[in-house]
C-alpha positions in Angstrom: 101.2 -42.8 41.9 102.5 -40.5 39.2 106.3 -40.2 39.1 108.9 -38.3 37.1 112.6 -38.7 36.4 115.2 -36.4 38.0 116.2 -34.5 34.8 112.5 -33.7 34.3 112.2 -32.4 37.9 115.1 -30.0 37.3 113.4 -28.4 34.4 109.8 -28.5 35.4 108.2 -26.8 38.4 104.7 -27.1 39.9 104.4 -23.3 39.6 104.5 -23.6 35.8 101.9 -26.3 35.8 99.7 -24.3 38.1 100.2 -21.4 35.7 99.0 -23.6 32.8 95.9 -24.7 34.8 95.1 -21.1 35.8 95.3 -20.1 32.1 92.7 -22.7 31.0 89.7 -20.9 29.6 87.5 -23.7 31.0 86.2 -23.3 34.6 88.3 -25.7 36.8 88.5 -26.5 40.5 90.1 -29.0 42.8 88.6 -30.5 46.0 89.9 -32.8 48.7 88.5 -34.6 51.8 85.1 -35.9 52.8 83.9 -32.3 53.5 84.9 -31.4 49.9 87.4 -28.6 50.7 88.1 -26.2 47.8 91.9 -26.4 47.2 92.0 -24.5 43.9 89.6 -22.6 41.6 90.7 -20.7 38.5 89.1 -17.4 37.4 86.6 -19.1 35.2 85.2 -21.3 38.0 85.1 -18.3 40.5 83.1 -16.3 38.0 80.8 -19.3 37.3 80.2 -19.5 41.1 79.8 -15.7 41.4 82.5 -15.7 44.1 86.1 -14.4 44.7 89.3 -16.1 45.8 88.2 -16.0 49.5 86.3 -19.3 49.0 89.6 -21.2 48.4 90.3 -23.4 51.5 86.6 -23.5 52.6 84.3 -26.5 52.5 82.1 -26.4 49.4 78.8 -25.9 51.3 80.3 -23.1 53.4 81.6 -21.3 50.4 78.4 -21.8 48.3 75.5 -22.2 50.8 73.0 -21.8 47.9 73.9 -25.4 46.8 71.9 -26.6 49.9 69.2 -29.0 48.6 71.0 -29.5 45.3 72.7 -32.8 44.5 76.3 -31.6 44.0 77.7 -32.2 47.6 76.3 -35.8 47.6 77.8 -36.5 44.2 81.2 -35.2 45.1 81.3 -37.3 48.3 80.3 -40.4 46.4 83.1 -39.7 43.9 85.6 -39.2 46.8 84.6 -42.5 48.4 84.2 -44.6 45.3 87.1 -43.2 43.2 84.8 -43.3 40.2 84.4 -40.3 37.9 81.0 -38.7 37.5 80.0 -36.7 34.4 76.7 -35.1 33.3 75.4 -32.9 30.5 73.0 -30.0 30.8 72.5 -30.3 34.5 70.7 -27.4 36.3 72.4 -25.5 39.1 71.1 -22.6 41.2 73.9 -20.1 42.1 73.9 -16.7 43.8 75.5 -14.1 41.5 75.6 -10.5 42.7 73.0 -11.3 45.3 70.6 -12.8 42.8 69.7 -16.5 42.5 70.4 -17.7 39.0 69.4 -21.0 37.3 72.0 -22.1 34.7 72.7 -25.4 33.0 76.2 -27.0 32.8 78.2 -29.9 31.3 80.4 -30.8 34.2 82.7 -33.6 35.4 84.0 -34.8 38.8 87.1 -36.8 38.1 88.7 -38.7 41.0 92.6 -38.6 40.9 93.9 -41.8 42.6 97.2 -42.5 44.4 99.3 -45.7 44.1 96.9 -47.4 46.6 93.9 -46.5 44.4 92.6 -44.1 47.0 91.2 -40.7 46.0 93.6 -37.9 46.9 91.9 -35.1 44.9 88.8 -34.4 42.7 89.2 -32.4 39.5 86.1 -30.5 38.6 85.7 -29.0 35.1 82.5 -27.3 34.0 81.0 -25.6 31.0 78.0 -23.3 31.1 75.7 -24.5 28.3 72.6 -22.3 29.1 73.1 -20.3 25.9 73.1 -23.5 23.9 69.6 -24.3 25.1 68.4 -20.8 24.1 70.1 -21.0 20.7 67.0 -21.1 18.5 65.4 -18.1 20.2 68.7 -16.1 20.0 68.9 -16.7 16.2 65.6 -14.9 15.7 66.8 -11.8 17.4 69.6 -11.1 15.0 70.8 -7.7 16.2 70.8 -8.7 19.8 72.5 -12.0 19.1 75.3 -10.4 17.1 75.8 -7.8 19.8 75.9 -10.5 22.5 78.4 -12.5 20.4 80.7 -9.5 20.0 80.5 -8.7 23.7 81.1 -12.4 24.5 84.2 -12.5 22.3 85.4 -9.2 23.8 84.8 -10.6 27.3 86.6 -13.8 26.5 89.6 -11.9 25.2 89.6 -9.7 28.3 89.4 -12.7 30.6 92.3 -14.4 28.8 94.4 -11.2 29.1 93.4 -10.7 32.7 94.3 -14.4 33.5 97.8 -13.7 32.1 98.2 -10.6 34.2 97.1 -12.4 37.3 99.3 -15.4 36.6 102.1 -14.1 38.9 99.8 -13.7 41.9 98.1 -17.1 41.3 101.3 -19.2 41.3 102.4 -17.7 44.7 99.2 -19.0 46.3 99.6 -22.6 45.2 102.4 -25.1 46.1 101.6 -28.5 44.9 103.8 -31.3 43.7 104.8 -31.7 40.0 103.0 -35.1 39.8 99.8 -33.5 41.0 99.9 -30.7 38.4 100.9 -33.0 35.6 97.9 -35.3 36.4 95.6 -32.2 36.2 97.1 -31.2 32.8 96.7 -34.7 31.4 93.0 -34.6 32.3 92.3 -31.0 31.3 89.5 -30.7 28.7 91.5 -28.2 26.7 94.7 -28.8 24.7 97.8 -28.0 26.7 101.5 -28.4 25.6 104.8 -27.2 27.1 107.8 -26.4 24.8 111.3 -26.1 26.3 114.2 -24.0 25.1 114.8 -22.2 21.8 114.4 -25.5 19.9 110.9 -25.8 21.3 111.3 -29.4 22.5 107.9 -30.8 23.4 108.0 -31.7 27.1 104.2 -32.2 27.7 101.3 -32.7 25.3 98.0 -33.7 26.9 95.5 -36.0 25.1 93.3 -33.0 24.2 96.0 -31.3 22.2 97.3 -34.5 20.7 93.8 -35.1 19.3 93.8 -31.7 17.7 97.2 -32.1 16.3 96.4 -35.6 14.9 99.5 -37.1 16.6 100.4 -39.6 19.3 102.5 -38.9 22.4 105.3 -41.1 21.1 105.5 -39.1 17.9 106.0 -35.7 19.5 107.2 -35.8 23.1 110.9 -35.2 23.4 111.2 -33.8 19.8 111.4 -30.2 18.4 108.0 -28.9 17.7 108.9 -27.7 14.2 110.4 -31.1 13.3 107.5 -33.4 14.3 104.8 -31.1 12.9 105.9 -30.5 9.3 102.3 -29.6 8.3 102.9 -26.2 9.8 105.5 -25.1 7.3 104.3 -22.1 5.4 101.9 -21.3 8.2 102.5 -18.6 10.9 102.5 -20.8 14.0 106.2 -21.5 14.2 107.0 -17.8 13.7 104.7 -16.9 16.5 106.4 -19.4 18.8 109.8 -17.9 18.0 108.5 -14.4 18.5 107.0 -15.3 21.9 110.2 -17.0 23.1 112.4 -14.1 22.0 110.1 -11.2 23.2 108.4 -12.7 26.2 105.1 -11.2 25.0 102.1 -13.6 24.9 100.3 -14.2 21.6 96.5 -14.7 21.7 94.6 -15.7 18.6 90.8 -16.0 18.2 89.2 -18.0 15.4 92.5 -18.7 13.7 92.4 -20.9 10.6 95.1 -23.5 10.5 95.8 -26.7 8.5 96.4 -29.7 10.7 97.7 -33.3 10.2 94.8 -35.7 9.5 95.5 -39.4 8.6 97.7 -39.2 5.4 96.7 -35.6 4.5 95.7 -32.2 6.0 92.5 -30.8 7.3 91.4 -27.2 7.9 90.5 -26.3 11.5 89.5 -23.1 13.4 91.1 -22.7 16.8 91.5 -20.3 19.7 95.1 -20.3 20.9 97.3 -18.8 23.6 101.1 -18.9 23.3 102.4 -17.9 26.8 106.2 -17.4 27.6 107.4 -19.5 30.5 109.9 -17.8 32.9 112.4 -19.5 35.1 112.9 -18.6 38.7 115.7 -16.2 37.6 113.3 -14.3 35.2 114.7 -15.9 32.1 112.5 -17.3 29.3 112.8 -21.1 29.4 110.0 -22.2 27.1 106.5 -21.6 25.7 103.1 -22.8 27.0 100.5 -23.6 24.4 96.8 -23.6 25.3 94.6 -24.7 22.3 90.8 -25.1 21.8 89.3 -26.2 18.5 86.1 -24.4 17.7 85.6 -25.5 14.0 82.1 -26.8 14.3 80.8 -23.9 16.4 82.2 -21.3 14.0 80.8 -23.1 10.9 77.4 -23.4 12.5 77.5 -19.7 13.5 78.5 -18.6 10.0 75.8 -20.8 8.4 73.2 -19.1 10.7 74.6 -15.7 9.7 74.2 -16.6 6.1 70.7 -17.9 6.6 69.9 -14.6 8.4 71.3 -12.7 5.4 69.3 -14.6 2.9 66.2 -14.1 5.0 66.8 -10.3 5.1 67.2 -10.3 1.3 63.9 -12.2 0.9 62.2 -9.7 3.3 63.5 -6.8 1.3 62.6 -8.3 -2.0 59.0 -9.0 -0.8 58.6 -5.5 0.7 57.7 -7.0 4.0 57.9 -5.2 7.3 59.0 -7.4 10.3 57.9 -7.0 13.9 59.0 -8.3 17.3 56.8 -8.0 20.4 58.0 -9.0 23.9 55.1 -9.4 26.3 57.2 -9.2 29.5 58.6 -5.8 28.6 55.8 -4.6 26.3 58.6 -3.7 23.8 57.4 -3.5 20.1 60.1 -3.1 17.5 60.6 -3.8 13.8 62.6 -3.1 10.7 63.0 0.3 8.9 60.0 -0.4 6.6 57.7 -1.0 9.6 58.8 2.3 11.3 58.2 4.2 8.0 54.7 2.8 7.8 54.0 3.7 11.5 55.6 7.2 11.1 58.5 6.6 13.4 62.2 7.5 13.1 64.5 4.6 12.3 66.2 4.9 15.7 63.0 5.2 17.7 62.0 2.3 20.0 58.4 2.0 21.1 56.1 -0.1 23.3 52.9 -1.7 22.1 50.6 1.1 23.1 52.4 3.5 20.8 52.0 1.1 17.9 48.3 0.6 18.6 47.7 4.3 18.5 48.6 4.3 14.8 45.8 1.8 14.0 42.5 3.1 12.9 40.2 3.3 16.0 37.6 0.9 14.4 40.3 -1.8 14.1 42.3 -1.1 17.3 40.4 -3.2 19.8 40.2 -6.1 17.4 44.0 -6.1 16.9 44.7 -5.9 20.6 42.3 -8.8 21.3 44.0 -10.9 18.6 47.4 -10.3 20.2 46.1 -11.3 23.6 44.4 -14.4 22.3 47.6 -15.4 20.4 49.7 -15.1 23.5 47.2 -17.0 25.7 47.8 -20.5 27.0 45.1 -22.1 24.9 46.3 -20.6 21.7 48.0 -22.5 18.9 50.6 -19.7 18.8 49.7 -18.5 15.3 48.8 -14.9 14.6 46.8 -13.5 11.6 44.9 -10.3 11.4 44.2 -7.5 8.9 43.8 -3.9 9.9 44.2 -0.3 8.8 46.8 2.2 10.0 47.2 6.0 9.5 50.4 7.6 10.7 50.9 11.3 11.6 53.6 11.9 9.0 51.9 11.4 5.6 48.4 10.5 6.9 48.1 7.8 4.3 45.7 5.0 5.2 47.2 1.6 4.7 45.6 -1.8 4.9 48.1 -4.3 6.5 48.0 -8.1 6.7 49.9 -9.4 9.8 51.2 -12.9 10.2 53.3 -14.2 13.0 53.9 -16.9 15.6 54.7 -17.1 19.3 58.0 -18.5 20.7 58.0 -20.1 24.1 60.4 -20.9 26.9 61.0 -24.4 28.3 58.0 -23.9 30.6 55.6 -23.0 27.8 55.5 -19.3 28.6 55.3 -16.9 25.7 58.7 -15.2 25.2 57.9 -13.2 22.0 55.6 -12.7 19.1 57.5 -12.5 15.8 56.1 -11.9 12.3 55.7 -9.9 9.1 53.4 -7.2 7.9 52.4 -6.8 4.2 50.7 -3.8 2.6 47.6 -5.2 0.9 45.9 -1.8 0.2 46.2 -2.1 -3.6 45.4 -5.8 -3.5 42.2 -5.2 -1.7 41.2 -2.4 -4.0 41.8 -4.7 -7.0 39.7 -7.4 -5.4 36.9 -5.0 -4.7 37.0 -3.8 -8.4 36.9 -7.5 -9.5 34.0 -8.3 -7.1 32.0 -5.3 -8.4 32.6 -6.4 -12.0 31.7 -10.0 -11.2 28.6 -8.9 -9.4 27.4 -6.7 -12.2 28.2 -9.2 -15.0 26.7 -12.1 -13.0 23.5 -10.2 -12.4 23.2 -9.2 -16.0 23.8 -12.8 -17.2 21.2 -14.5 -15.0 18.2 -13.4 -17.2 19.5 -14.6 -20.6 20.8 -17.8 -19.0 17.4 -18.5 -17.6 15.7 -17.8 -20.9 18.3 -20.0 -22.7 17.6 -22.9 -20.3 13.9 -22.6 -20.9 14.3 -22.7 -24.7 16.5 -25.7 -24.5 14.0 -27.5 -22.2 11.2 -26.8 -24.8 13.4 -28.3 -27.6 14.3 -31.2 -25.4 10.6 -32.0 -24.8 10.0 -31.8 -28.6 12.9 -34.1 -29.3 11.4 -36.6 -26.8 8.1 -36.6 -28.5 9.8 -37.0 -31.9 11.9 -39.8 -30.4 15.0 -38.2 -32.0 17.8 -39.7 -29.9 20.7 -37.5 -31.3 18.8 -34.3 -30.5 17.9 -35.6 -27.0 21.5 -36.3 -26.3 22.8 -33.0 -27.6 20.1 -31.0 -25.8 20.8 -32.9 -22.5 24.5 -32.0 -22.8 23.6 -28.4 -23.6 21.4 -28.2 -20.5 24.2 -29.6 -18.3 26.6 -26.9 -19.6 23.9 -24.2 -19.0 23.5 -25.5 -15.4 27.3 -25.3 -15.0 27.3 -21.7 -16.2 24.4 -20.9 -13.9 26.3 -22.4 -10.9 29.3 -20.3 -11.8 27.2 -17.2 -12.0 25.5 -18.0 -8.7 29.0 -18.4 -7.1 30.0 -14.9 -8.3 26.7 -13.5 -7.0 27.3 -15.2 -3.6 30.7 -13.6 -3.3 29.0 -10.2 -4.0 26.3 -10.9 -1.5 28.9 -12.0 1.1 30.9 -8.8 0.7 27.8 -6.6 1.0 26.5 -8.6 4.0 23.4 -9.9 2.1 24.2 -13.6 2.3 22.1 -15.0 5.1 22.0 -18.4 6.7 18.5 -19.8 7.2 19.0 -22.6 9.7 16.5 -25.4 10.0 16.7 -28.7 11.9 16.9 -31.7 9.7 18.3 -35.3 9.5 21.7 -35.1 7.9 21.4 -38.8 6.8 18.5 -37.9 4.5 20.5 -35.0 2.9 23.5 -37.3 2.5 21.4 -39.9 0.8 20.0 -37.3 -1.6 23.5 -36.1 -2.5 24.6 -39.7 -3.1 21.7 -40.3 -5.5 22.4 -37.1 -7.4 26.2 -37.8 -7.7 25.8 -41.4 -8.8 23.2 -40.5 -11.4 25.2 -37.7 -13.0 29.0 -38.6 -12.6 30.1 -41.8 -14.2 33.8 -41.1 -14.6 34.8 -42.1 -11.0 34.0 -44.7 -8.4 32.2 -43.4 -5.3 32.1 -44.7 -1.8 29.4 -43.1 0.5 29.7 -44.0 4.1 26.8 -42.9 6.4 26.9 -43.0 10.2 23.1 -43.1 10.8 20.6 -40.4 11.7 22.0 -37.2 13.0 19.9 -34.1 13.7 21.7 -30.9 12.7 20.7 -27.2 12.7 22.0 -25.6 9.6 21.1 -24.1 6.2 20.3 -27.3 4.3 20.7 -25.8 0.8 24.1 -24.2 1.5 25.5 -27.2 3.3 24.5 -29.3 0.2 26.2 -26.7 -2.0 29.5 -27.1 0.1 29.4 -30.9 -0.2 28.7 -30.8 -4.0 31.6 -28.3 -4.4 34.0 -30.6 -2.6 32.9 -33.6 -4.5 33.2 -31.7 -7.8 36.8 -30.6 -6.9 37.7 -34.2 -6.1 36.4 -35.4 -9.5 38.1 -32.5 -11.3 41.6 -33.0 -9.7 41.8 -36.8 -9.7 42.3 -39.3 -12.6 39.3 -41.0 -14.2 38.4 -44.3 -12.6 39.9 -43.5 -9.2 37.9 -43.7 -6.0 36.3 -40.7 -4.3 35.2 -41.4 -0.7 32.5 -39.3 1.0 31.7 -39.9 4.7 30.3 -38.3 7.8 30.5 -39.1 11.6 29.8 -37.6 15.0 33.0 -36.4 16.8 33.8 -36.9 20.5 33.1 -33.2 21.1 29.5 -33.5 19.8 30.0 -32.1 16.3 29.3 -33.3 12.8 32.3 -34.0 10.6 32.1 -34.5 6.8 35.1 -35.8 4.8 35.7 -35.9 1.0 38.8 -37.9 0.0 40.3 -38.3 -3.5 43.2 -40.1 -5.0 44.4 -37.1 -7.1 47.7 -35.2 -7.6 47.6 -33.7 -4.1 48.2 -30.1 -2.9 51.6 -28.7 -2.0 52.2 -27.3 1.5 52.4 -23.7 0.2 49.1 -24.0 -1.6 47.4 -25.6 1.4 48.1 -22.4 3.4 46.2 -20.2 0.8 43.7 -22.6 -0.9 40.7 -21.1 0.9 41.6 -17.5 -0.1 39.4 -15.7 -2.6 40.6 -16.0 -6.3 43.5 -18.2 -5.3 44.2 -21.0 -7.8 46.5 -24.0 -7.2 49.6 -24.3 -9.4 50.3 -27.7 -11.1 53.7 -29.3 -11.5 54.4 -27.3 -14.6 53.7 -24.1 -12.6 50.5 -23.3 -14.6 47.2 -22.4 -12.9 44.3 -25.0 -12.9 41.3 -23.6 -14.7 38.7 -21.8 -12.6 38.1 -18.5 -10.8 39.2 -19.5 -7.3 36.0 -18.8 -5.5 34.5 -22.2 -4.9 36.6 -23.1 -1.8 36.4 -19.5 -0.6 32.6 -19.7 -0.6 32.7 -23.1 1.2 34.9 -21.6 3.9 32.7 -18.6 4.4 29.5 -20.7 4.5 31.0 -23.1 7.1 32.3 -20.2 9.2 28.8 -18.6 9.1 27.6 -21.8 10.7 30.3 -21.4 13.4 32.2 -24.4 12.0 35.6 -24.9 10.4 37.0 -26.4 7.2 40.5 -27.7 6.5 42.6 -29.8 4.1 45.2 -32.5 4.5 47.2 -33.5 1.4 50.5 -34.8 0.1 51.9 -34.5 -3.4 50.8 -37.4 -5.6 48.9 -39.0 -2.6 45.5 -37.4 -2.8 43.7 -34.9 -0.6 41.1 -35.0 2.2 38.8 -32.0 2.6 36.8 -32.0 5.8 34.6 -29.6 7.7 32.8 -29.7 11.0 29.4 -28.3 12.1 27.9 -28.0 15.6 25.0 -30.5 16.1 21.5 -29.5 17.2 21.6 -28.4 20.9 
């Protein structure tokens, strides 16, 4: 049983303690009896339930029938009977608000308050709605909406705090509980509460929550003047505010106030929300000040960090001349930044749905883009979006070629919430590539004839050197022929790019045993390349329907890259196997320098070359892997790379088997 001395009773009323509880920004309620009768609910708890004060005095299930089938009544009855506190985090609860069933998540506690016989005489219920915390990552990506919601939430919080103070007089008339009862509630309240008495601000009550924020113990502060036992506040405005509230009778409310607090042998900076509320005696005179304190340091620092990250992201988007887009499937809303609206010929303030955006796309590309969006949002998609298309707005009628990249964000049930991404104008880039392709095609075609003639002359000289048994000439001519073959392979690569762009590269599929081709490639590699160790692992006969020559070209290219980008003497492993989904998989693994994550995303692009650790490009034209990718995709297969810095790389591709 909680008791108090007589002098304390003369200066401390239950009304004041009820006033303190009603002011708490945390939703709080009190229950009693096996039927869980609602004895008290502050404004925060009523709003959480979506009810008004008429529920006070009713059994819980009568006041909130929507809780039928949910575990709350059983838990409360168990706490009442056992006297043991029950607490849980992120528990779901279905409530009726404005006639609509709402599913929210809460951190809540049912604390049993016991009398001197260790019997439960009351249950204290505190709750915190944490639904928004679960949706935090999604909210970060909608910057404008998040900031607006944050501002509205702060305004609402301030309005609720002000409203609570205005309703304080009505609330204390409805409650008449003992001083011990209210004191026990304050002691167990999840927010910091302190009561100061008289002009000297003697600390009468300081609950554990506020003592933790202050960095003090109860023995250090209770019964002493506030200014005396908290010297760390000198030079800070807190003591001035307390005097101002005591003298004027006007509450003082602070949001996100920076204060230096006692911490071990020094000070720490903290950010708090605080209320300084004047306490009036029954004669209407000011007798003290009530302090309600909530520390929000971590929440504010995390919010500011996110705001800074968003600012840096915005700067990067502006510097990269990227347009950003956001599509919400449920509402069909399509929006973006100013650059996107300029490209699509829209005013900066105009909102649009997806159909309006699709109308700006060139008719030949429109259906392809719409299909790509539908596919990306489907259940069997990996959530990544990539497509290139042309647009022409009705303002400047300029045709732009755009490259769109994005990803889908999902709710907890795996349903698509939004498709977010960027658009890049690649019009000039594509024109430059076309000019480069045209040049390469012309030059390659013109070089084929002299290269063929040069090879023929070298072969004649080689035969003459063999007959003359001139070893030095044979060795020199053999090396020359190898270089001519390398040059011919490079020229053929350029011609293949030109043929691919003009639609003249054809796949001539035949059915053959892949093991035989694999054996031929092994013999060729082992006879020509002596700088590395090779391991060829065959998986037995496998019939495959493919263009034998072009598949051989892909494997040779991957082996050549493995040799080129790994140290001499290291092992290159080449293997193939049949996958569980009836496809042929070929892998080429090296022990080279590896490929960075950024390079892996673009390594199969035309003309792209990997940067080494000194940020210099590796020699080559960047078409080998591009051609490999195009050949494999013409076979309805796929190619990919797995790599880590300084740990080597594994290039692999899969092909459908015969039948």
